[in-house]
N, C-alpha and C positions, 0 to 999 in steps of 0.2 A: 504493499500500502504505499501511494506517494504522498508525500508532506502534503499536498494540497488535498489529497484523498480524508487523509487526517481531520484536516481543518475543517472541509466540509463535513467530516461526520461528527463533528463536536459542536459545529453551530448547529444543527440539526439537534443534538442532543440539547442543546443549549437550548432553543427554539423552543422544546416539547416543555422543558422545565419551566420556560419562561410563561408559556400559556397556562399550564397548570396553575404557578404560582399565582399569577393573575385573577386565574379562577376562582382560588383558596383566598384572595385578597378582597374581591369582588364580596364574596358570602360572609367574608369577617367585618367589611363595613356595611353591609346590609344587617347583620346581626347587631351590631353596633348600634345604629339606627333605631332598628325597634328599641335597643335596650332606655335609649334617651328618651323616646317616647313616653316607653312605661314607668321611667324616673318621673318626667312631667307630670304624669297622671297624679302619682300616686304622690307626690308634693303638693299638687291641687288637694286631693281628699284629704292628706295631713293638715293641709290650713283649714280645709273647709271642718273639719272635726275639731280642732284648736278652734274656730270661732263658733261652732255650735257648742260645744262645752263654756267657753268665756261667757257665751251669751244666750239665755233663755228666756225667750219671752212669750210666757204662758198665757200671753194677750190675742196675739195672731199666730196660725199656724206660717212656720218657716219654709222656703222657697233653698234648695240648695239643688247643684247642680251635677247632672249624671247623663255623660255623654253629649255633653255641649247644651243638652237641656236644663229647662227649670222642672223640677218636679216639687211638691207639697212632700214636707216632710212629716211623717208620723212617730210623735215621740214615746217613747214607752212612758209607759201607764205612774212609773216609778220617779221619771225625770220631773211629773208636773202635777200639780194639786189638784186638778178635774179633768173632764172630758172637755171642757171649752178650749184646751189648747190645740183639739184636733179640728181635721179638718172640717168646715162643715158638712159633706157630704158622707164622712166617715161617723160624725157626732148622728147624724141622723140613720145611719146603719147600726149603730151602737143602740140609740132609743127604740129601734124597732124589736131587738132582741131583748131589751131590758122589757116593754111593755108586754111581751107573748110570756114571761114567766117560767118557759122550761124551752127544751133545744129547742130549734127553728133552723128549719132547713132553708138551704141558700134560694131555692125556687119562689120560699114564701118571703123574704126580705127582700126579694126581685119585686113578686107581685106588688107589694106597701108600696114600692119605689117607683110602680110604673113600668117595670120593664118588661117586656116580652118574653115571656117564661118558654113560649113554646117553639120559640125561634132558637134554633143550634146555636151555641157560640157565643148568644146572649149573656149571660150568665157567670162564663171562665171570667171577666174582669171582678165582675162582682165577689165570686170566689175567692180570686186572690186578695182585693181589697180584706174580706171577712178574716183570711187567714191570716194578713199582714195585722190586723187586730189583734187576732189572736196572737202573733209573735212579740208583741208589745205587749201583751199582759193585760188587753182591756176584754178581750172576749176567751172562752176557752171553747176548742175544739173539740169534740167528742170524737172518738172513731169511725161512727160509723157515718162523718162529715156533718152533724149539726152543731149548732153554734149554741151557746149558754155565755151568760156572765158570770163574770168573776166577783167573787164576795167584795 
């Protein structure tokens, strides 16, 4: 093998290595960008939580940012003195369950709110809100899917 052939062969090896390294560098850069985005999101969440802990306004429902959208915050029962801190629609749901005096099905709450309970899928958002109230300690969700008030 001549010197020129050795040089050409080595150049081809180095070209392949350069391609592989460029691909690997692009993957590393992509992952670094994803980590930077995740870091910004976490910082925003930590800042929001710090603000929420610093100022709890029991008179009006709080808006928080989730995925760039403002949504109503449903506080934990232990954080506020009474249900007046809940958003209005959550207060209505809580009142319906309280008035029922016993386990209430989601469709019964929906009917009281004027939701078309016969239409498939209309009750799922309501089920989510009632579950959120249960998760936050305002209601109790029974194994059969019904809801009751907490003492």
